[in-house]
C-alpha positions in Angstrom: 12.5 -4.5 38.4 10.7 -5.9 35.2 12.3 -8.6 34.9 11.8 -10.0 38.5 8.0 -9.2 38.2 7.6 -11.1 35.4 9.8 -14.4 36.3 7.3 -14.0 39.9 4.4 -13.9 37.6 5.3 -16.5 36.0 6.2 -18.9 38.3 2.9 -18.3 40.4 0.4 -18.7 37.5 -1.0 -14.9 37.7 -1.5 -13.6 34.0 0.5 -11.5 32.9 -1.9 -8.6 32.5 -1.4 -8.2 36.2 2.0 -7.7 36.2 1.6 -3.8 35.0 0.4 -2.9 38.6 3.5 -3.2 39.6 4.4 -0.3 37.9 6.0 -1.4 34.6 5.1 -1.4 30.9 6.0 -5.0 30.2 4.3 -5.8 26.9 6.3 -3.8 24.3 4.1 -2.2 22.0 2.0 -4.8 19.5 -0.6 -4.9 17.1 -4.1 -5.1 18.8 -5.6 -8.1 19.4 -8.3 -7.7 16.8 -8.3 -11.5 15.5 -6.3 -10.1 12.5 -3.5 -12.2 11.7 0.5 -10.6 12.7 3.4 -11.2 9.9 6.7 -10.6 10.5 9.5 -11.0 7.9 13.3 -10.6 8.2 15.1 -8.9 5.6 19.2 -9.2 5.7 19.2 -5.5 4.7 16.7 -2.6 4.0 15.2 -4.0 1.0 15.5 -7.8 1.1 12.1 -8.1 2.7 10.4 -6.0 0.2 11.8 -7.4 -2.5 10.7 -10.7 -1.7 7.8 -10.5 0.0 6.4 -6.8 -0.8 3.6 -8.6 -3.2 2.0 -10.3 0.0 2.7 -7.7 1.9 0.5 -4.9 0.6 -2.2 -7.8 0.0 -2.4 -8.9 3.9 -1.9 -5.3 5.1 -5.1 -4.0 2.5 -6.7 -6.7 4.1 -6.6 -4.8 7.6 -3.8 -7.7 8.9 -0.5 -6.6 10.4 2.3 -6.4 8.9 6.1 -5.6 9.9 9.2 -5.8 7.7 12.5 -5.5 9.9 16.0 -5.3 8.3 18.5 -7.2 10.3 21.5 -5.0 9.2 21.2 -1.4 8.8 23.0 -1.8 5.0 25.6 0.9 5.8 27.7 -1.0 3.2 25.6 -1.6 0.1 26.8 1.2 -2.2 29.6 2.2 -4.5 29.7 5.5 -3.5 28.4 6.2 0.0 29.0 4.2 3.5 28.8 4.2 7.2 26.1 6.4 8.9 25.3 8.5 5.9 24.1 5.4 4.0 22.4 3.8 6.5 20.3 7.0 7.3 19.5 6.8 3.3 18.5 3.6 3.6 16.4 3.9 6.6 14.6 6.8 5.0 13.8 4.6 1.9 12.5 1.4 3.9 10.0 4.0 5.6 8.7 5.7 2.5 8.3 2.0 1.0 6.4 0.8 4.2 4.1 3.9 4.0 3.6 2.9 0.4 2.5 -0.7 1.2 0.9 0.4 4.3 2.9 -1.7 6.6 5.6 -0.8 9.9 9.4 -1.4 9.2 12.2 -1.5 11.8 15.8 -1.3 11.0 18.4 -3.1 13.8 21.8 -1.4 14.6 24.2 -4.1 13.0 26.5 -3.3 10.3 26.2 -4.8 6.9 28.6 -7.5 6.4 28.7 -8.3 10.4 25.9 -10.4 11.1 26.7 -13.3 13.2 24.0 -15.9 14.9 24.9 -15.0 18.5 23.1 -15.4 21.4 22.1 -11.1 21.4 21.0 -11.4 18.3 19.3 -14.8 18.6 17.4 -12.7 21.7 16.6 -9.9 19.5 15.1 -11.7 16.8 13.1 -13.8 19.2 11.5 -10.5 21.1 11.0 -8.8 18.4 8.7 -12.3 17.1 7.4 -12.2 20.8 6.3 -9.1 20.7 4.5 -9.3 17.5 3.1 -11.9 18.6 3.6 -13.8 15.1 1.2 -15.7 13.2 4.0 -15.9 10.0 7.8 -15.2 10.4 9.6 -15.4 6.8 13.2 -15.0 6.5 16.1 -16.0 4.1 17.0 -20.0 3.8 20.5 -20.4 5.1 22.1 -21.6 2.6 22.0 -18.0 0.6 25.2 -16.7 -0.8 25.5 -13.4 1.2 26.7 -14.4 4.8 24.1 -12.0 6.5 21.4 -13.5 4.3 22.6 -17.0 5.5 22.5 -15.8 9.4 19.4 -14.5 9.4 18.0 -18.0 8.0 20.2 -20.0 10.9 18.7 -17.0 13.5 15.2 -17.8 12.4 15.6 -21.0 12.7 17.4 -21.0 16.1 14.4 -19.2 16.8 11.6 -21.3 15.5 12.3 -23.2 18.6 13.2 -20.7 20.8 10.2 -18.8 20.7 7.9 -21.2 22.5 10.2 -22.0 25.6 8.4 -20.2 28.5 11.7 -18.9 30.5 14.1 -18.3 27.5 14.7 -14.8 27.7 12.0 -13.3 30.8 11.2 -10.2 29.7 8.7 -11.8 26.8 6.3 -14.0 26.7 5.9 -17.6 24.7 4.2 -17.3 21.6 1.2 -19.7 21.7 1.1 -21.3 19.2 4.3 -21.7 17.3 4.1 -19.2 14.3 4.5 -20.8 10.9 8.0 -19.9 9.9 8.6 -19.3 5.8 11.7 -19.4 3.6 11.8 -16.2 0.5 12.7 -17.6 -2.6 16.1 -17.8 -4.1 18.1 -19.7 -7.1 20.3 -21.5 -5.2 20.7 -25.3 -5.5 23.2 -26.9 -3.0 22.9 -28.2 -1.0 19.5 -28.2 -1.5 17.2 -25.8 -4.1 14.0 -24.1 -3.0 11.0 -25.4 -2.7 7.5 -23.3 -3.5 5.1 -24.8 -1.0 2.7 -21.5 -1.2 3.2 -19.6 -4.6 1.0 -15.9 -4.4 -0.1 -14.4 -7.8 0.9 -10.8 -7.3 -1.2 -9.1 -10.3 -3.7 -7.2 -8.4 -0.4 -5.3 -6.6 2.2 -5.2 -9.0 2.3 -2.0 -9.4 2.2 -0.9 -5.5 4.9 -3.5 -5.2 6.8 -1.4 -7.7 6.4 1.8 -6.2 8.0 0.5 -3.4 10.8 -0.6 -5.3 11.2 2.8 -6.7 11.7 4.1 -3.4 14.6 2.0 -2.7 16.6 3.7 -4.9 20.1 4.0 -3.5 19.7 0.0 -4.5 17.3 -0.1 -7.3 19.1 2.4 -9.1 22.5 3.2 -8.2 23.9 -0.3 -6.9 25.3 -3.0 -9.3 27.4 -6.0 -7.7 29.4 -9.1 -9.7 30.8 -7.5 -12.2 33.9 -5.4 -12.9 34.0 -1.2 -13.0 34.0 -0.6 -16.3 30.7 -3.0 -17.1 29.4 -1.5 -13.5 29.5 2.0 -15.1 27.6 0.8 -18.3 25.3 -1.0 -16.6 24.6 2.1 -14.0 24.8 4.6 -16.8 22.3 3.1 -19.2 19.6 3.3 -16.0 17.7 6.5 -16.5 17.9 10.2 -14.4 14.3 11.3 -14.6 11.9 9.6 -12.2 9.3 8.6 -14.8 12.0 6.5 -16.8 13.2 4.9 -13.5 10.3 3.6 -12.8 9.0 2.2 -15.8 12.9 0.6 -16.0 12.2 -0.8 -12.3 9.1 -1.9 -13.4 11.0 -3.8 -16.4 14.1 -5.2 -14.2 12.4 -5.9 -11.5 9.1 -7.1 -13.1 11.2 -9.9 -14.8 12.2 -11.4 -11.6 8.8 -11.8 -10.5 7.6 -12.8 -13.7 10.1 -15.5 -13.9 8.7 -17.2 -10.5 5.0 -17.3 -12.0 6.8 -19.0 -15.1 8.6 -21.4 -13.0 5.9 -22.4 -10.3 2.7 -22.5 -12.8 2.1 -26.4 -11.4 2.0 -24.5 -7.6 -0.5 -22.0 -8.8 -2.5 -23.9 -10.4 -3.3 -25.8 -6.9 -4.7 -23.0 -5.4 -6.3 -21.1 -8.2 -7.0 -23.3 -10.8 -5.5 -24.0 -14.4 -6.9 -20.8 -15.6 -6.1 -18.3 -13.4 -2.5 -19.9 -13.0 -1.7 -20.0 -16.9 -2.9 -15.8 -16.7 -0.9 -14.8 -13.5 2.1 -12.4 -14.5 3.7 -12.2 -11.5 4.1 -14.0 -8.3 5.7 -14.8 -4.7 7.2 -17.7 -3.5 7.8 -19.3 -0.2 9.0 -22.6 1.4 7.4 -24.0 4.9 10.6 -24.5 7.3 10.5 -27.5 8.4 10.9 -25.9 12.1 7.8 -24.2 13.9 4.0 -25.2 13.1 3.1 -27.1 10.2 0.3 -25.9 8.5 -2.3 -28.2 7.2 -3.7 -27.1 3.6 -6.9 -25.6 5.4 -4.5 -23.2 7.7 -2.6 -22.2 4.8 -5.7 -20.9 2.9 -6.5 -19.2 6.4 -2.9 -17.6 6.5 -3.0 -16.4 3.1 -6.7 -14.9 2.2 -5.7 -14.4 -1.2 -7.0 -18.0 -2.8 -10.1 -18.7 -4.0 -12.8 -20.6 -2.1 -12.3 -24.6 -3.2 
């Protein structure tokens, strides 16, 4: 009935608000229409969005903007001792704790780790999430990442970049107007094309909050090592402190090196918007690439969407 009502409403040109009078709640929960930005970040697993965009997430949220991180799979394979439902529940609890620390919202989709495919069903899920959030900015992985779940998040996001605007695609949600700005999260892969840092943001002021969120992802930060043999894995895991304070200090050192490397690599981009002195002094940064699909923002719009840069 709801679907029929929405289709009828569009065809005759009535306001979507009027459909509610038919007894169905058409528009799902969404941020208030308060003039604030609405940002959605898709990570393949419960940790990816936090690692790649936790800094800007807390920066937006602290200014009253609406931020939601979405884990497209439940992460039920990402451990060497746990798996299945027990691990999925644990990782969901971890990102929920991280979200509270960052001041954002979070959601974990019920798709198994390692089994994400760019299907019509999943494309519609992503389109609905973006439309329900009425996103101004959408972020996700690039489609040439090493991990198949990461790659397919990128493919799905690119597909959604067009479909969110098509009025009669998925009649359960209205199209997003205007089309969001779609951004890729940073990575180090070079083929077939390397990451291009169009927007680089200093996260020095919120670095400790970001590390608090990283610390909350204990199953991944302190208990999981990929890409090495069993002996090396045990050595690396044994080297991680077991006490809470020691673990957090370890996370600050190890993960801080990642964000320091981004600042070092992209200081020219930092200087473009912060000036040479601030760029030189920046210790930690996050970087994003503008997807050629979706809205192409001007420099003026970039500064409105990322209200962290100093005025010219």
